[in-house]
C-alpha positions, 0 to 999 in steps of 0.5 A, spaced: 146 258 550 144 251 554 137 250 554 137 250 561 140 258 560 133 259 556 128 256 560 131 260 567 127 265 569 131 272 568 132 276 574 128 283 574 136 287 575 142 284 575 145 280 581 138 279 583 138 272 584 144 272 589 142 277 594 138 274 600 131 275 601 131 281 606 136 284 601 132 283 595 126 286 599 130 292 601 133 294 594 125 293 591 124 298 597 129 302 595 128 302 587 120 303 588 121 309 593 126 312 588 121 311 582 116 314 587 119 320 588 119 321 580 112 320 579 115 315 575 108 309 575 111 306 569 117 304 572 115 302 579 110 297 575 114 294 571 120 293 577 114 291 582 111 285 576 119 284 575 120 281 582 113 278 583 113 274 576 120 272 577 119 270 584 112 266 582 116 263 576 121 260 582 115 257 585 113 254 580 120 250 578 121 244 582 127 243 587 128 252 588 126 256 593 120 261 593 119 268 597 112 268 598 113 275 602 117 278 598 113 276 592 106 279 596 110 285 597 111 286 590 104 285 589 102 290 593 108 295 590 104 294 583 098 295 586 100 302 589 104 304 583 097 303 579 093 307 583 097 313 582 095 319 578 098 322 572 100 329 573 
């Protein structure tokens, strides 16, 4: 493994980096809704945090793109998942 591989951000799920911003957002929303339907707040929190953190790392790295709208949406979903009450 090269140093660059070691220091690169980890995708929230396999294939995430190859998706367009709109595809990322659509798949995030679908995965989040599935977690919500199953009342799985832990997974929803982890999912939203992983996307928001990945997008933030891209923003902080030089010469990369960052989807602020998607990161903002992921933060909103993270807040939503954190408000669920366990049964």
